[in-house]
C-alpha positions as CSV (number, residue, x, y, z in Angstrom):
1,M,-2.8,-3.2,57.6
2,P,-2.6,-6.6,59.6
3,L,-5.8,-8.3,60.6
4,Q,-7.2,-7.1,64.0
5,I,-6.6,-10.3,66.1
6,S,-5.8,-9.8,69.7
7,E,-2.9,-11.7,71.4
8,R,-5.5,-13.4,73.6
9,V,-7.2,-14.8,70.5
10,R,-3.9,-15.8,68.8
11,A,-3.0,-17.5,72.0
12,I,-6.2,-19.5,71.9
13,G,-5.5,-20.4,68.3
14,A,-2.0,-21.6,69.0
15,Q,-3.3,-23.8,71.9
16,A,-5.9,-25.3,69.6
17,Q,-3.5,-26.0,66.7
18,A,-1.0,-27.7,69.1
19,A,-3.7,-30.1,70.2
20,L,-4.6,-31.2,66.7
21,T,-1.4,-32.8,65.4
22,E,-2.9,-36.3,65.3
23,Q,-6.1,-35.2,63.7
24,F,-4.2,-33.2,61.0
25,A,-2.0,-36.2,60.3
26,R,-5.1,-38.5,59.8
27,I,-6.6,-36.0,57.4
28,D,-3.5,-35.7,55.4
29,E,-3.2,-39.5,55.1
30,I,-6.8,-39.6,53.6
31,A,-6.0,-36.7,51.2
32,E,-3.0,-38.6,50.0
33,Y,-4.9,-41.8,49.5
34,N,-7.7,-40.0,47.5
35,T,-5.2,-37.9,45.5
36,Q,-3.6,-41.2,44.2
37,K,-7.2,-42.4,43.4
38,V,-7.9,-39.3,41.3
39,L,-4.5,-39.2,39.6
40,S,-4.8,-42.8,38.7
41,A,-8.3,-42.1,37.1
42,F,-6.8,-39.2,35.2
43,Q,-4.0,-41.4,33.8
44,N,-6.3,-44.5,33.0
45,H,-8.5,-42.2,31.0
46,K,-5.5,-40.5,29.2
47,V,-6.6,-37.0,30.0
48,A,-5.2,-34.6,27.3
49,E,-5.3,-31.0,26.4
50,A,-8.1,-31.7,23.9
51,Y,-10.4,-32.6,26.8
52,F,-10.3,-29.0,28.0
53,Q,-11.8,-27.4,24.9
54,G,-15.5,-26.3,25.3
55,T,-18.5,-26.6,23.1
56,T,-21.3,-24.2,22.4
57,G,-24.9,-24.5,21.2
58,Y,-26.1,-28.0,21.5
59,G,-22.9,-29.3,22.9
60,Y,-22.7,-32.4,20.7
61,D,-19.4,-34.4,20.7
62,D,-17.9,-32.9,23.8
63,I,-15.2,-35.4,24.4
64,G,-14.0,-33.7,27.6
65,R,-17.4,-33.6,29.1
66,E,-18.0,-37.3,28.4
67,A,-14.5,-38.3,29.6
68,L,-15.1,-36.4,32.8
69,G,-18.2,-38.4,33.5
70,E,-16.1,-41.6,33.1
71,I,-13.5,-40.4,35.4
72,Y,-16.0,-39.7,38.1
73,A,-17.5,-43.1,37.7
74,D,-14.0,-44.6,38.1
75,I,-13.2,-42.6,41.3
76,F,-16.6,-43.3,42.9
77,G,-16.7,-47.0,41.9
78,T,-19.9,-46.7,39.7
79,E,-21.0,-47.9,36.3
80,D,-21.7,-44.5,34.9
81,A,-21.6,-40.8,35.8
82,M,-22.8,-37.5,34.5
83,V,-21.0,-34.3,35.4
84,R,-22.7,-31.1,34.1
85,I,-22.7,-27.4,34.4
86,N,-26.5,-27.6,33.5
87,F,-27.2,-28.4,37.2
88,V,-27.9,-25.2,38.9
89,N,-27.1,-26.6,42.3
90,G,-26.9,-29.9,44.3
91,T,-30.7,-29.7,44.9
92,H,-31.2,-29.7,41.2
93,A,-29.0,-32.8,40.7
94,I,-30.8,-34.6,43.5
95,S,-34.2,-33.6,42.1
96,C,-33.3,-35.0,38.6
97,A,-32.3,-38.2,40.2
98,L,-35.5,-38.5,42.2
99,Y,-37.7,-37.5,39.1
100,G,-35.7,-40.0,37.1
101,V,-36.4,-43.0,39.2
102,L,-39.9,-42.3,40.6
103,R,-43.2,-42.5,38.8
104,P,-46.9,-41.7,39.8
105,G,-48.0,-44.1,42.5
106,D,-44.5,-44.8,43.8
107,V,-43.5,-44.2,47.4
108,L,-40.3,-42.4,48.3
109,V,-38.9,-43.0,51.8
110,S,-36.4,-40.7,53.5
111,A,-34.4,-42.9,55.9
112,I,-33.0,-40.2,58.2
113,G,-35.9,-37.9,59.0
114,A,-36.7,-34.7,56.9
115,P,-34.3,-34.1,54.1
116,Y,-32.5,-30.7,53.7
117,D,-34.8,-27.6,53.5
118,T,-34.5,-27.0,49.8
119,L,-35.5,-30.6,49.0
120,Q,-38.7,-30.4,51.0
121,G,-40.3,-28.2,48.3
122,V,-39.2,-30.6,45.7
123,I,-41.0,-33.4,47.4
124,G,-44.0,-31.4,48.4
125,I,-43.6,-31.3,52.1
126,T,-43.5,-27.5,52.0
127,G,-44.4,-24.9,49.5
128,D,-47.4,-24.6,47.2
129,G,-46.6,-28.0,45.6
130,N,-46.3,-26.6,42.1
131,G,-44.2,-29.1,40.1
132,S,-43.4,-31.2,43.2
133,L,-43.2,-35.0,43.3
134,K,-46.4,-34.9,45.3
135,E,-48.3,-33.1,42.6
136,F,-47.1,-35.9,40.2
137,G,-48.5,-38.5,42.4
138,V,-45.5,-39.7,44.3
139,T,-46.1,-40.5,48.0
140,Y,-43.7,-39.6,50.7
141,R,-42.8,-41.3,53.9
142,Q,-40.0,-40.6,56.3
143,V,-38.4,-42.5,59.2
144,D,-37.5,-40.2,62.0
145,L,-34.3,-40.5,64.0
146,T,-34.3,-42.3,67.3
147,P,-34.2,-40.1,70.5
148,E,-30.5,-40.5,70.3
149,D,-30.5,-38.8,66.9
150,T,-29.3,-41.9,65.1
151,P,-30.9,-43.9,62.2
152,D,-33.8,-46.0,63.2
153,L,-32.8,-49.2,61.5
154,P,-35.9,-51.2,62.6
155,G,-38.1,-48.3,61.6
156,I,-36.4,-48.2,58.1
157,V,-36.8,-51.9,57.7
158,Q,-40.5,-51.6,58.3
159,A,-40.9,-48.6,56.1
160,V,-39.3,-50.1,53.0
161,Q,-41.6,-53.1,53.2
162,E,-44.6,-51.0,52.5
163,A,-46.3,-51.6,49.1
164,H,-45.1,-49.4,46.2
165,V,-41.9,-48.2,47.9
166,K,-39.6,-47.5,44.9
167,A,-36.7,-45.4,46.3
168,V,-35.0,-44.5,49.6
169,L,-33.2,-41.2,50.0
170,I,-30.3,-41.1,52.5
171,Q,-28.7,-37.7,53.2
172,R,-25.1,-38.1,54.2
173,S,-24.6,-34.7,55.7
174,R,-26.6,-33.3,58.5
175,G,-28.1,-30.2,56.8
176,Y,-29.7,-27.9,59.3
177,A,-30.4,-31.0,61.6
178,T,-28.6,-31.6,64.8
179,R,-27.9,-35.2,64.1
180,A,-24.3,-36.4,63.3
181,S,-23.4,-36.7,59.6
182,L,-23.3,-40.3,58.5
183,S,-20.1,-42.2,57.8
184,V,-19.9,-44.5,54.9
185,K,-19.9,-47.3,57.3
186,A,-23.2,-46.1,58.8
187,I,-24.7,-45.8,55.3
188,D,-23.4,-49.4,54.7
189,E,-25.4,-50.6,57.7
190,I,-28.6,-48.8,56.5
191,I,-28.2,-50.3,53.0
192,R,-27.6,-53.7,54.4
193,A,-30.8,-53.4,56.5
194,I,-32.8,-52.2,53.5
195,R,-31.6,-55.0,51.2
196,S,-32.4,-57.6,53.7
197,V,-36.1,-57.0,53.1
198,N,-36.3,-55.2,49.8
199,P,-33.5,-56.0,47.5
200,T,-34.9,-54.2,44.5
201,V,-35.6,-50.7,45.9
202,Y,-33.5,-47.9,44.6
203,I,-31.1,-46.3,47.2
204,L,-30.1,-42.8,46.5
205,V,-27.5,-40.9,48.6
206,D,-27.3,-37.1,48.8
207,N,-23.5,-37.0,48.9
208,C,-23.1,-33.2,49.3
209,Y,-20.2,-32.2,51.6
210,G,-18.9,-35.7,52.0
211,E,-16.9,-36.4,48.9
212,F,-13.2,-37.2,49.6
213,V,-13.5,-36.8,53.4
214,E,-13.2,-40.6,53.7
215,K,-11.4,-43.2,51.5
216,I,-14.5,-44.8,50.2
217,E,-17.8,-43.4,48.8
218,P,-21.4,-44.7,49.2
219,P,-21.6,-46.6,45.9
220,Q,-18.9,-48.8,47.1
221,V,-21.2,-50.1,49.9
222,G,-24.2,-50.5,47.6
223,A,-25.8,-47.1,46.9
224,D,-27.5,-47.1,43.5
225,L,-27.1,-43.3,42.9
226,I,-25.1,-40.6,44.5
227,M,-25.7,-36.9,43.7
228,G,-23.8,-33.8,44.6
229,S,-22.7,-30.2,43.7
230,L,-19.5,-29.1,42.0
231,I,-19.2,-25.9,44.0
232,K,-18.8,-28.0,47.1
233,N,-16.1,-30.7,47.6
234,P,-15.5,-32.3,44.1
235,G,-15.1,-28.9,42.3
236,G,-12.0,-28.2,44.4
237,G,-12.9,-24.5,44.6
238,L,-12.4,-24.0,40.7
239,A,-15.6,-25.2,39.3
240,L,-17.9,-22.3,38.6
241,M,-21.2,-24.1,38.7
242,G,-22.7,-27.6,38.2
243,G,-23.4,-31.0,39.8
244,Y,-23.0,-34.7,39.2
245,I,-25.0,-37.9,39.4
246,A,-23.2,-41.2,39.5
247,G,-24.3,-44.8,39.9
248,R,-26.1,-47.4,37.9
249,K,-26.0,-46.8,34.2
250,D,-29.8,-47.2,33.6
251,L,-30.5,-44.8,36.6
252,V,-28.1,-42.2,35.5
253,E,-29.7,-42.3,32.0
254,S,-33.2,-41.9,33.6
255,A,-31.9,-38.9,35.5
256,A,-30.4,-37.3,32.3
257,M,-33.9,-37.4,30.8
258,R,-35.0,-35.1,33.6
259,M,-32.0,-32.8,33.4
260,T,-33.0,-32.0,29.8
261,V,-35.9,-33.9,28.1
262,P,-36.8,-37.4,27.1
263,G,-35.2,-38.3,23.8
264,I,-32.3,-36.0,24.3
265,G,-31.0,-36.8,27.8
266,R,-27.3,-36.2,28.1
267,E,-26.6,-35.8,24.3
268,C,-27.0,-32.1,24.7
269,G,-25.4,-29.7,27.1
270,A,-22.6,-27.3,26.0
271,S,-19.6,-27.1,28.4
272,L,-18.9,-23.4,27.4
273,G,-15.2,-23.5,28.1
274,N,-15.6,-24.9,31.7
275,N,-14.1,-28.3,31.2
276,R,-10.6,-27.2,32.2
277,A,-11.8,-25.8,35.6
278,L,-13.8,-28.9,36.2
279,Y,-10.9,-31.2,35.6
280,Q,-8.4,-29.1,37.6
281,G,-10.8,-28.6,40.4
282,L,-11.4,-32.4,40.6
283,F,-7.7,-33.0,40.6
284,L,-7.2,-30.5,43.5
285,A,-10.4,-31.8,45.3
286,P,-8.8,-34.2,47.7
287,H,-6.3,-31.6,48.9
288,T,-8.9,-28.8,49.1
289,V,-11.3,-31.0,51.1
290,A,-8.5,-31.7,53.5
291,Q,-7.9,-28.0,53.9
292,A,-11.6,-27.5,54.7
293,T,-11.6,-30.4,57.0
294,K,-8.7,-29.0,59.0
295,T,-10.4,-25.7,59.1
296,A,-13.5,-27.4,60.7
297,V,-11.4,-29.3,63.2
298,F,-9.6,-26.1,64.1
299,A,-12.9,-24.3,64.5
300,A,-14.2,-27.0,66.8
301,K,-11.2,-26.8,69.1
302,V,-11.2,-23.0,69.3
303,M,-14.8,-22.9,70.1
304,E,-14.4,-25.6,72.8
305,L,-11.6,-23.6,74.4
306,M,-14.0,-20.7,74.5
307,G,-16.7,-22.7,76.2
308,Y,-18.9,-23.4,73.4
309,R,-20.1,-26.9,72.3
310,A,-18.9,-28.1,68.9
311,D,-20.3,-31.0,67.0
312,P,-18.4,-32.9,65.8
313,A,-16.0,-32.4,68.7
314,S,-12.5,-31.5,67.8
315,Q,-11.2,-35.0,68.2
316,D,-14.0,-36.8,66.4
317,I,-13.5,-38.6,63.1
318,R,-14.9,-36.6,60.3
319,H,-17.5,-37.7,57.7
320,D,-18.1,-34.4,55.9
321,I,-16.7,-30.8,56.0
322,I,-19.5,-29.3,58.1
323,Q,-18.8,-28.0,61.6
324,M,-21.8,-27.2,63.9
325,I,-21.2,-24.8,66.8
326,H,-24.0,-24.3,69.4
327,L,-24.0,-20.5,70.1
328,E,-27.3,-20.6,71.9
329,K,-28.1,-16.9,71.3
330,P,-29.2,-15.0,68.1
331,E,-26.7,-12.2,68.7
332,A,-23.8,-14.7,69.1
333,V,-24.8,-16.2,65.7
334,E,-24.7,-12.8,64.1
335,R,-21.3,-11.9,65.6
336,F,-19.8,-15.2,64.6
337,C,-21.0,-14.8,61.0
338,K,-19.7,-11.2,61.0
339,G,-16.3,-12.5,62.0
340,I,-16.2,-15.2,59.3
341,Q,-17.3,-12.6,56.7
342,S,-14.5,-10.2,57.7
343,G,-12.0,-13.0,57.1
344,A,-13.1,-13.5,53.5
345,P,-11.0,-12.3,50.5
346,V,-14.2,-11.0,48.9
347,D,-16.8,-8.7,50.4
348,S,-15.0,-8.7,53.7
349,Y,-16.4,-5.3,54.5
350,V,-20.0,-6.5,54.4
351,T,-22.0,-7.3,57.5
352,P,-24.3,-10.4,56.9
353,V,-27.8,-10.0,58.3
354,P,-30.7,-12.6,58.5
355,W,-33.1,-12.6,55.5
356,D,-35.9,-14.6,54.0
357,M,-34.2,-17.0,51.6
358,P,-36.2,-19.1,48.9
359,G,-36.7,-22.6,50.1
360,Y,-36.4,-22.0,53.9
361,D,-39.1,-21.6,56.5
362,C,-37.3,-19.0,58.6
363,P,-34.8,-16.1,58.1
364,V,-31.3,-17.4,57.4
365,I,-28.0,-15.7,58.0
366,M,-25.2,-16.5,55.6
367,A,-21.5,-15.4,55.7
368,A,-19.7,-16.1,52.6
369,G,-17.1,-13.9,50.9
370,A,-16.5,-16.4,48.2
371,F,-14.9,-16.2,44.6
372,I,-17.8,-18.3,43.5
373,Q,-21.3,-17.4,44.8
374,G,-22.5,-20.0,47.1
375,A,-19.4,-22.1,46.9
376,S,-19.5,-24.1,50.3
377,I,-16.0,-25.4,49.8
378,E,-14.9,-21.8,50.4
379,L,-15.1,-20.6,54.1
380,S,-18.6,-19.8,54.9
381,A,-21.1,-20.0,57.8
382,D,-24.8,-19.9,57.9
383,A,-27.6,-20.6,60.3
384,P,-31.3,-20.6,60.4
385,M,-32.4,-17.9,62.9
386,R,-34.4,-20.2,65.2
387,P,-33.6,-22.0,68.4
388,P,-31.2,-23.6,69.3
389,Y,-29.3,-20.9,67.4
390,T,-26.6,-23.2,66.0
391,V,-24.2,-22.1,63.2
392,Y,-23.1,-24.4,60.5
393,M,-19.6,-23.6,59.2
394,Q,-17.8,-25.3,56.2
395,G,-15.1,-24.7,53.8
396,G,-11.7,-23.2,53.6
397,L,-9.7,-23.3,50.4
398,T,-6.5,-23.2,52.4
399,Y,-6.1,-24.0,56.1
400,E,-4.2,-21.0,56.6
401,S,-6.8,-18.6,55.4
402,G,-9.6,-20.7,57.2
403,K,-7.7,-20.4,60.4
404,L,-7.6,-16.6,60.1
405,G,-11.3,-16.6,59.6
406,I,-12.0,-18.6,62.6
407,L,-9.8,-16.4,64.8
408,L,-11.6,-13.3,63.5
409,A,-14.9,-15.0,64.5
410,A,-13.6,-15.8,68.0
411,E,-12.5,-12.1,68.2
412,E,-16.1,-11.0,67.4
413,L,-17.5,-13.3,70.0
414,L,-15.2,-12.1,72.7
415,R,-15.9,-8.5,71.8
């Protein structure tokens, strides 16, 4: 039975797609550039069938696992990288990096306001503090955005001159904030400002949702560490789990001691037969990210044609795969998410409802009919159920399927 999409909605979709030729060409050009970069890294490191074999138990001598880290370092322009299925999510990878570089008495500065919700418990901003950085004696400061929702460079400069500031965290994507996602150029400006007054502070970038959307990555403009999730962009839709940390060799090593334990670090950690999917997912990642980016651009245009405000706007240059749509009413958020869910290949018959999720301070609704649980590179939409009732959409393994999901969401809104 064909999908129930009215002629009215299909006409809106056709109008939207016709207006996006230039945007799609720009996205394809970036994908081709990044594909060359990935292919070159695979060839330079002489990837072979033997790299795909997994290890068990302690995971000693896993040549594929180690070579994959070297490939990530090559692609991201860093000294070292660690790519592991041991990371349960992106928050875990970011946390290992933070615990790796910070010690009791140190100060952590967030340069772009409050970080993503799940990191606030790690820092000790929310929650009972059990195991948090705060409990271990790390002090936290944040530099809020300007009234225009842009990074406050003078405020950042002032904050990093405070005694005992050891690390600065920059979140590339917007999370559940209303600010714009940061371009690598904007991150470069923040790093230059920080280095002008504190050249030794560690600069860490939460790179989630941003990999391969641009031609360069934050380490190429001076970031000491970047961290991310494999079930987002770099896993290409094939990685079943995991995360990565890339950057300075000494800092990656310190993070490894937090991933496992001091004295073992990265020496252990079986890959359990996942290497093939991690390699193939990385190889596909530039193309898959382009599909997700096109889906986001299409969603923005369709929603604009229907009278909603989209951020970024459909003609804006993209810096991550997240599309924010201001729906303004809770029932509109629920209808949109219902439409996205109905366009999924998995659990399409399910109706998403708001619920209390661990790590969030209000009910959250999530639409995600994914092959891999929580994989944000697959088409999904989620929203905190609080004003201004904005939905955050991301992913799309193929543009064609992503487009259908958006049209079904539009159908629900019109209904």
